[in-house]
C-alpha positions as CSV (number, residue, x, y, z in Angstrom):
1,M,33.1,-21.0,-25.7
2,R,33.9,-22.1,-29.3
3,I,34.2,-19.1,-31.6
4,L,34.5,-19.1,-35.4
5,M,35.9,-15.9,-37.0
6,L,36.0,-15.0,-40.7
7,S,38.1,-12.3,-42.2
8,P,39.3,-11.6,-45.8
9,A,42.9,-11.4,-44.5
10,Y,44.9,-11.9,-41.3
11,P,48.4,-10.9,-40.2
12,P,51.0,-10.7,-41.5
13,F,48.8,-8.9,-44.0
14,P,49.4,-5.3,-43.1
15,G,46.1,-3.6,-42.2
16,G,44.3,-2.2,-39.2
17,G,41.2,-4.4,-39.7
18,E,43.4,-7.6,-39.9
19,R,45.3,-6.6,-36.8
20,Y,42.0,-6.0,-35.0
21,V,40.7,-9.5,-35.8
22,A,44.0,-11.1,-34.7
23,A,44.3,-9.1,-31.5
24,L,40.7,-9.8,-30.5
25,A,41.1,-13.5,-31.3
26,A,44.3,-13.8,-29.3
27,E,42.8,-12.0,-26.3
28,L,39.8,-14.4,-26.3
29,A,42.1,-17.4,-26.7
30,R,44.2,-16.2,-23.7
31,R,40.9,-16.3,-21.7
32,G,40.5,-20.0,-22.5
33,H,38.0,-19.8,-25.4
34,E,38.5,-22.0,-28.4
35,V,39.0,-19.6,-31.4
36,T,39.2,-20.6,-35.0
37,A,39.9,-18.0,-37.7
38,V,39.2,-18.8,-41.4
39,T,40.8,-16.4,-43.8
40,S,42.8,-16.1,-47.0
41,A,46.5,-16.7,-47.6
42,A,47.0,-13.1,-48.7
43,T,50.0,-11.3,-47.2
44,L,49.8,-8.2,-49.4
45,E,46.7,-6.4,-50.8
46,K,47.6,-7.2,-54.5
47,M,47.2,-10.9,-53.7
48,L,43.5,-10.3,-53.3
49,W,43.2,-9.9,-57.0
50,Q,46.5,-11.5,-58.3
51,G,45.8,-14.7,-56.4
52,T,48.0,-16.9,-54.2
53,G,48.3,-20.5,-52.9
54,P,47.9,-22.9,-51.2
55,E,45.9,-25.3,-53.3
56,R,44.3,-26.7,-50.1
57,P,43.7,-24.8,-46.9
58,I,46.5,-24.8,-44.3
59,A,45.9,-24.7,-40.6
60,A,48.3,-23.5,-37.9
61,V,48.1,-22.3,-34.3
62,E,49.1,-18.7,-33.9
63,E,48.9,-17.1,-30.4
64,G,46.5,-19.8,-29.3
65,V,44.2,-19.3,-32.3
66,T,43.7,-22.0,-35.0
67,V,44.2,-20.0,-38.2
68,I,43.0,-21.7,-41.5
69,R,44.3,-20.0,-44.6
70,C,42.6,-20.6,-48.0
71,G,44.1,-19.8,-51.4
72,L,42.9,-17.1,-53.7
73,R,42.0,-17.4,-57.4
74,P,43.4,-14.6,-59.7
75,F,40.7,-12.2,-60.7
76,P,40.7,-12.1,-64.5
77,G,42.0,-8.7,-65.6
78,G,43.6,-7.9,-62.3
79,R,42.8,-4.8,-60.1
80,P,41.2,-2.7,-62.9
81,A,38.7,-5.5,-63.7
82,L,38.0,-6.0,-60.0
83,M,37.3,-2.3,-59.6
84,A,35.0,-2.4,-62.6
85,W,33.2,-5.5,-61.1
86,R,32.8,-3.6,-57.8
87,K,31.3,-0.6,-59.6
88,A,28.9,-2.9,-61.5
89,M,27.8,-4.3,-58.1
90,V,27.0,-0.8,-56.9
91,M,25.0,-0.1,-60.0
92,V,23.1,-3.4,-59.7
93,S,22.3,-2.5,-56.1
94,M,20.7,0.8,-57.3
95,L,18.3,-1.0,-59.6
96,P,14.6,-1.3,-58.6
97,G,13.6,-4.4,-56.7
98,N,15.5,-6.8,-54.4
99,Q,19.0,-7.5,-55.9
100,T,20.3,-9.5,-52.9
101,A,20.6,-12.8,-54.7
102,V,22.5,-11.4,-57.7
103,L,24.8,-9.4,-55.5
104,S,25.5,-12.3,-53.2
105,R,26.7,-14.3,-56.2
106,M,28.8,-11.4,-57.5
107,A,30.3,-11.0,-54.0
108,R,32.0,-14.4,-54.2
109,Y,34.8,-12.6,-56.0
110,I,35.3,-10.0,-53.2
111,P,37.8,-11.5,-52.7
112,P,37.9,-14.8,-54.7
113,I,38.8,-17.2,-51.9
114,T,38.9,-20.8,-52.9
115,R,37.3,-23.7,-51.0
116,L,35.8,-21.3,-48.4
117,E,32.4,-23.0,-48.1
118,T,33.9,-26.5,-48.2
119,T,36.3,-25.5,-45.5
120,L,33.5,-24.2,-43.3
121,S,31.4,-27.3,-43.8
122,S,34.3,-29.6,-43.0
123,L,35.2,-28.0,-39.6
124,P,35.1,-30.8,-37.0
125,R,33.6,-28.8,-34.1
126,R,30.2,-27.1,-33.6
127,F,30.6,-23.5,-32.6
128,H,28.7,-21.4,-30.2
129,V,29.0,-18.2,-32.2
130,V,30.2,-17.2,-35.7
131,H,31.7,-13.7,-36.1
132,G,32.4,-12.1,-39.5
133,F,34.5,-9.0,-40.2
134,N,35.0,-6.4,-42.9
135,I,32.0,-5.6,-45.1
136,S,34.2,-4.0,-47.8
137,W,35.6,-7.4,-48.8
138,E,32.4,-9.3,-47.8
139,W,32.6,-12.8,-49.2
140,P,34.0,-14.2,-45.9
141,M,31.2,-12.4,-44.0
142,L,28.6,-13.7,-46.4
143,A,29.9,-17.3,-46.3
144,G,30.1,-17.2,-42.5
145,W,26.5,-15.8,-42.3
146,Q,25.2,-18.5,-44.5
147,F,27.1,-21.2,-42.6
148,A,25.7,-19.8,-39.3
149,R,22.1,-19.9,-40.5
150,Q,22.5,-23.4,-41.9
151,Q,23.9,-24.6,-38.6
152,Y,21.5,-22.6,-36.4
153,I,24.4,-20.7,-34.8
154,P,24.2,-17.1,-33.6
155,Y,25.9,-14.7,-36.1
156,V,27.8,-11.5,-35.1
157,A,29.1,-8.9,-37.6
158,T,31.8,-6.3,-37.2
159,P,31.6,-4.5,-40.5
160,F,34.3,-1.9,-40.2
161,A,31.8,0.2,-42.1
162,H,33.5,2.9,-44.3
163,L,30.7,5.4,-44.2
164,G,32.8,8.1,-45.9
165,T,31.6,11.7,-45.8
166,G,27.9,10.9,-46.5
167,H,26.2,9.3,-49.5
168,D,29.4,9.1,-51.5
169,R,31.2,6.3,-53.4
170,V,32.9,5.0,-50.2
171,T,29.5,4.7,-48.4
172,R,27.9,2.9,-51.4
173,N,30.6,0.3,-51.3
174,S,29.6,-0.7,-47.8
175,T,25.8,-0.3,-48.1
176,M,24.7,-2.4,-51.0
177,T,21.5,-4.4,-50.8
178,H,23.2,-7.7,-49.9
179,Q,25.4,-6.1,-47.3
180,L,22.5,-4.4,-45.6
181,R,20.5,-7.6,-45.6
182,L,23.4,-9.4,-43.9
183,L,23.7,-6.7,-41.2
184,A,19.9,-6.5,-40.7
185,D,19.8,-10.3,-40.1
186,A,22.8,-10.5,-37.8
187,D,22.1,-11.3,-34.2
188,R,24.5,-8.5,-33.2
189,V,26.3,-5.8,-35.1
190,L,29.4,-4.5,-33.3
191,A,30.6,-1.0,-34.3
192,L,33.9,0.6,-33.4
193,T,32.5,4.1,-32.7
194,E,29.3,5.8,-31.8
195,I,29.5,7.5,-35.3
196,E,29.6,4.1,-37.0
197,K,26.7,2.9,-34.9
198,S,24.6,5.9,-35.8
199,G,25.5,5.5,-39.5
200,L,24.5,1.8,-39.5
201,A,21.2,2.6,-37.7
202,A,20.5,5.2,-40.4
203,W,21.0,2.5,-43.0
204,G,18.3,0.3,-41.4
205,V,20.2,-1.8,-38.9
206,S,17.9,-2.2,-35.8
207,P,19.3,-0.1,-32.9
208,D,18.6,-2.9,-30.5
209,R,21.0,-5.2,-32.3
210,L,23.8,-2.6,-32.4
211,D,26.6,-2.1,-29.8
212,V,29.8,-0.1,-29.7
213,V,32.8,-2.2,-28.6
214,G,35.7,0.0,-29.7
215,T,39.2,-1.2,-30.3
216,G,42.5,-1.5,-28.4
217,L,46.1,-0.9,-28.8
218,D,48.6,-3.8,-29.3
219,S,51.5,-3.9,-26.9
220,L,54.2,-1.8,-28.5
221,P,57.4,-3.4,-29.8
222,V,60.8,-2.2,-28.7
223,W,61.6,0.4,-31.3
224,P,64.9,1.8,-32.5
225,E,65.9,5.4,-32.1
226,P,64.6,7.5,-35.0
227,A,67.9,9.2,-35.8
228,P,69.6,6.1,-37.4
229,L,66.4,5.4,-39.4
230,L,66.3,9.0,-40.6
231,A,70.0,8.8,-41.6
232,Q,69.3,5.5,-43.5
233,H,66.6,7.2,-45.5
234,H,68.5,10.5,-45.8
235,V,65.8,12.6,-44.0
236,Q,66.3,15.6,-41.8
237,P,63.7,16.4,-39.1
238,P,61.1,17.9,-38.7
239,Y,58.9,15.3,-40.5
240,V,55.3,14.2,-40.5
241,L,54.2,10.7,-41.0
242,F,51.5,9.0,-43.0
243,V,50.8,5.3,-42.2
244,G,48.5,3.2,-44.4
245,R,47.8,2.3,-48.0
246,T,48.9,5.3,-50.1
247,S,45.5,5.6,-51.8
248,S,43.6,8.8,-52.7
249,E,40.7,7.7,-50.4
250,K,43.2,7.4,-47.5
251,G,44.4,10.9,-48.2
252,A,48.0,10.1,-49.1
253,I,48.0,12.4,-52.1
254,D,46.3,15.2,-50.1
255,A,49.0,14.8,-47.5
256,A,51.8,15.0,-50.1
257,Q,50.3,18.1,-51.7
258,A,49.8,19.8,-48.3
259,V,53.5,19.2,-47.4
260,L,54.7,20.3,-50.8
261,A,52.7,23.5,-50.5
262,L,54.4,24.2,-47.1
263,R,57.9,23.6,-48.5
264,R,57.2,26.0,-51.4
265,Q,56.3,28.6,-48.8
266,G,59.6,28.1,-47.0
267,T,58.6,25.7,-44.2
268,A,61.1,22.9,-43.7
269,V,59.2,19.7,-43.4
270,T,59.3,16.2,-45.0
271,L,56.5,13.7,-45.4
272,L,57.3,10.1,-44.8
273,L,54.8,7.5,-46.0
274,I,54.7,3.9,-44.6
275,G,52.5,1.3,-46.1
276,Q,51.4,-0.6,-49.2
277,P,51.6,1.4,-52.4
278,A,48.5,2.4,-54.4
279,P,48.7,2.8,-58.2
280,E,47.3,6.4,-58.1
281,F,49.9,7.5,-55.6
282,D,52.7,5.9,-57.7
283,R,51.4,7.8,-60.8
284,F,51.3,11.1,-58.7
285,Y,54.8,10.5,-57.4
286,A,56.3,9.7,-60.8
287,R,55.2,13.2,-62.0
288,L,57.0,15.0,-59.2
289,S,60.2,16.9,-59.8
290,E,63.4,15.6,-58.2
291,Q,63.2,18.5,-55.8
292,D,59.7,17.7,-54.7
293,K,60.6,14.0,-54.3
294,Q,63.0,15.1,-51.5
295,G,60.0,16.3,-49.5
296,V,57.8,13.3,-50.1
297,R,59.4,10.0,-49.2
298,P,57.4,6.8,-49.7
299,L,59.2,4.1,-47.7
300,G,56.9,1.1,-48.4
301,I,56.1,-1.5,-45.8
302,L,58.4,-1.4,-42.8
303,S,58.7,-3.6,-39.7
304,D,56.6,-2.7,-36.7
305,A,59.7,-1.7,-34.9
306,D,60.9,0.7,-37.6
307,K,57.4,2.1,-38.0
308,H,57.3,2.9,-34.2
309,G,60.8,4.3,-34.3
310,L,59.7,6.8,-36.9
311,L,56.4,7.5,-35.1
312,A,58.3,8.3,-31.9
313,G,60.2,11.1,-33.6
314,A,57.4,12.5,-35.8
315,A,56.0,16.0,-35.4
316,A,52.6,14.6,-36.2
317,L,50.8,11.7,-37.7
318,L,48.6,12.4,-40.7
319,L,45.4,10.4,-41.4
320,P,43.4,12.6,-43.8
321,S,41.2,9.6,-44.8
322,R,37.6,9.0,-45.5
323,T,37.8,5.2,-45.5
324,D,38.6,4.5,-41.9
325,S,36.0,3.2,-39.5
326,F,38.5,3.8,-36.7
327,G,42.2,4.2,-37.5
328,I,44.3,2.1,-35.1
329,V,47.4,4.1,-36.1
330,L,45.9,7.0,-34.3
331,L,46.3,5.1,-31.1
332,E,49.9,4.1,-32.0
333,A,50.8,7.8,-32.5
334,W,49.2,8.7,-29.2
335,A,51.1,6.0,-27.4
336,H,54.3,7.9,-28.3
337,G,52.7,11.2,-27.3
338,V,52.5,12.3,-31.0
339,P,49.6,14.6,-32.1
340,V,47.4,13.6,-35.0
341,I,45.8,15.4,-37.9
342,A,42.9,13.5,-39.4
343,A,39.9,14.0,-41.6
344,R,36.4,14.7,-40.4
345,A,35.0,11.6,-42.1
346,G,34.1,8.0,-41.4
347,G,34.5,7.0,-37.8
348,I,37.5,9.2,-37.2
349,P,35.6,12.1,-35.4
350,G,34.4,9.5,-32.9
351,V,38.0,8.9,-32.0
352,V,39.8,12.2,-32.3
353,D,38.5,15.1,-30.2
354,D,39.2,18.1,-32.3
355,G,41.5,20.6,-30.5
356,H,41.9,18.3,-27.5
357,N,44.0,15.3,-28.7
358,G,44.3,16.1,-32.4
359,L,43.2,18.3,-35.2
360,L,40.4,17.5,-37.7
361,V,40.2,18.8,-41.2
362,Q,37.8,18.4,-44.1
363,F,38.6,15.4,-46.3
364,G,40.1,16.6,-49.6
365,D,40.8,20.1,-48.4
366,V,44.5,20.4,-49.0
367,P,44.8,24.1,-47.8
368,D,43.0,23.1,-44.5
369,L,45.4,20.2,-44.0
370,S,48.4,22.3,-44.9
371,Q,47.4,24.9,-42.3
372,A,46.9,22.3,-39.6
373,I,50.4,20.9,-40.3
374,Y,51.9,24.4,-40.1
375,Q,50.0,25.1,-36.8
376,L,51.6,22.1,-35.2
377,L,55.1,22.7,-36.5
378,A,55.0,26.3,-35.3
379,D,53.6,25.5,-31.8
380,E,55.6,23.0,-29.7
381,A,53.4,23.5,-26.7
382,L,50.3,22.6,-28.7
383,R,52.0,19.5,-30.1
384,T,52.9,18.4,-26.6
385,R,49.5,19.0,-25.2
386,L,47.6,17.2,-27.9
387,G,49.9,14.2,-27.7
388,Q,49.7,14.0,-24.0
389,H,45.9,14.1,-24.1
390,G,45.9,11.4,-26.7
391,R,48.1,9.2,-24.6
392,A,45.8,9.6,-21.6
393,K,42.8,8.5,-23.8
394,I,44.4,5.2,-24.8
395,E,45.5,4.5,-21.2
396,T,41.9,4.8,-20.0
397,I,39.7,3.7,-23.0
398,Y,41.5,1.8,-25.8
399,I,42.7,-1.4,-24.1
400,W,42.1,-4.9,-25.5
401,T,40.9,-6.3,-22.2
402,A,38.0,-3.9,-22.2
403,V,37.2,-4.6,-25.9
404,A,37.2,-8.3,-25.3
405,D,34.9,-7.8,-22.2
406,R,32.4,-6.0,-24.4
407,V,32.6,-8.5,-27.3
408,L,32.1,-11.4,-24.9
409,A,29.1,-9.7,-23.3
410,N,27.5,-9.5,-26.7
411,Y,28.2,-13.2,-27.4
412,E,26.6,-14.2,-24.0
413,M,23.6,-12.0,-24.8
414,I,22.7,-13.8,-28.0
415,R,23.6,-17.2,-26.6
416,S,21.1,-16.7,-23.8
417,S,18.3,-15.1,-25.9
């Protein structure tokens, strides 16, 4: 089968969605399918608004997948202007009438990938299926959908829908008129969890076009022992770990406040944060006292090996986020037998079984999060039990071969219909 995938970014860009696309593409390529991925040249999030080369798309074969990377135009005014543009799109979507055409034009800047349409039109092979990913940065999905309809090719969407905690700002960012039109028209919409599937159905996507395919865990790298890494960063255990963009929506500031509250009450614990920095966290961190900064340690982007080394020694992983459709880092923690504390928001409750393989807290409830951290620190048997149950879940459910089987079954269904 010849498969065309479109994603706003692709590894080495650090992100769970990007890793998902690459892992699925590689698994399909290993099975003999011809996979082409068209994406941007971004390797860091800031490049999505600051822009980056190349002037012309560059193609390379990575793990059996032909990856075509297009450049990005700078967004005038940078990130603040991009956020204002996005807010304007949400407001336009709320106006009376059908605003799909206007929003589809505005979405060409989300992100502003250059030569995307011409790259698609110049591809030499005809594809059996087009598969678009990530409705939050939807221009690649839209371009792929338009290309598929022009070429009379079946279109599949994996939106990674961030349905937040209900009808909030996060939800509106993924459910604007043009986005819902794309999903309603797709031949198949593949969700990661039953919660995401139910949420998409509630927003008007036909249930008979929806399926849950889940996600898998990459093979783990050989990781170093945590002790030398902790010495390098001058950290004493116990510590808890946050992995992801340090934004308020991801819960990074909530995690920091929860740990600082425990430290002020006499509990010895440090928070380590791994991932791309967010401006709001940088401002929060700059206001902390030097003493508080000893308890909250942003480490930036680390290698996979170092990330897993620190995961292996953590008392818990924190993911108090409302913008995760799944949260692959949960699986990475479980692979090390590490318990997780996550928010009861987005797709996370469809992954974490509260009290069985992790603890769920309300998004934005810092005292609730602080209490959950204290509970795990104080109860080694509970930590061990939750971590072991998490490891058992990934060994039976979250494997890429099973995910690829389910995705291929959906491809075959629409090809034969």
